[in-house]
C-alpha positions, 0 to 999 in steps of 0.5 A: 487199494484203499490204503494206497488211495488214503496214502496218496490223499494224505500226500497231497496235503503238504502240496496243497498247503504249499500251494495255498501259502503261495496263493495267499502270498500273492498280495505280498508278492505284488509290486508296491503296496497292494492297497495303494494299487487297489485304491488308485492314483487319487486315493488319500492316505485314509483310503489306503489305510481303510483298504489295508484294514479290509484286506487284513494287511495291517496284521502279521502275515502268518496270522492272516494266512491262518485266518484265511486257510481256516476260512478256506477249510470251511468253504469260504474263499473270501469276498470279491473286492469288485463285486462284493460277492462271495468268491465261492459263489462266483466260481460256482457260477463259472465252473460248469462252462470250464469243466465242460470245455476241459472234459470235451477237450480231453475226450476229443484229444484222446480220440484224435491223438491216439489213433493218429499216433498209432497210425504213425507208428504202424506206418513208420517212415511212410508218408502217413508218418511224415504227414502226422509228425509235421502236423504235430510239429505245427500243433506245438508251434502255433499258439492256441489263440491263433488256432482259435482265430483260424478255426473261428474264421474258417469253420465259423464265419466262412462255412458257418458250421459252428458258432464262434462265440458264447456257451449254451448250458447243458440244461438247455440241450446237450447237442446245442451245448456240445455244438458250441464247445467244438471250436474251443475244444479244438483250439484248446486241444491243438497242443494237447493232441500234438503231445499225445500223438508224439508220445503215442508214436514213440511208445508204440515204436518201442513196443512194436520192437519187443520180442513178444510182438514179433512172436505174435506176428510169426504166429499169424496174429492179425495186424489190427489185433496186434496193434490195438489189443497187444501193443497199444494196451502195453503202451498205455501207461506212458500215454496215460501219464502224458494225458494226466500231466498234460491237464496242466496245458488245459488248465492254463489254456482255458484262460486264453481260449475262453477269452477268444470264444467269449465263454463265461468260465473260470478263464474269463473270470481269471482274466477279469480278476487280474485286470481289476486286481481282484486278489481274492478271486485270483487266489480262489481260482488258482487254489481250485485249479491246483486242487483239480490238477492234484486229483486228476493225477491221482486218478491217473495213478489209479488207472495204471492198474487197469492197463497194467495188472502187474502194478501193485499198490 
């Protein structure tokens, strides 16, 4: 197991190096002269030259990349062009709300989607199955920001069950913090829930048609035990794969969701940085999100052994 983890961690190094190279190249991929864009329309040639020197754009690309990646390895993600604060400090301030929202969405999505998918598979072609599949199609079709506004209007403004904006840190109370995350988590998880529901249903339908399920049913195994103890456990690996790969949806969705619900997380920080053309902040956030995605997929691979002992590392 340890050797497998070590090999997987080493395998992520080329991926992260490629991501870092792409992220750093954002300055060069930007249309026009990034220094001129940052300086504004009324800037003089001296202003543009000063900004180019500040960004290091007057140096060769590989040399600039080498200096930057060396600084990143030492925890230095650069300095914001707008606030003059260290990027690592700005990310650290915004990390807790985004991490809390993603964990809340992940837990809520699994708790909702897996039982719905199991019910749809168990009641195949019944009205429960059709209703759940229609809901899953709607979850795929409606954008998350539309779902967010609808939830905020119905559950927030009309029923007044949840706040529609803001975030309460866990230090000020776990209950109050979770209360502010329910609506954003539902909005962010709408597509995620639909995806996991459909995969759970499809995987369970295939598992329930296996010979060992028919044998267990012939031996008198209770339906609930047959579904959850046998079929769902054997269908867990494909479901877990979708859960892990779907984290990319959560990462991209936080940008919109945090904007809709005014959550001061990394999504809001990314939007503000893009609007201000604050390239060091954009680079730092994208690099962090990529690293999180790689680690989560590694954790999913390790969890395969929990649900299927036949898998060897």
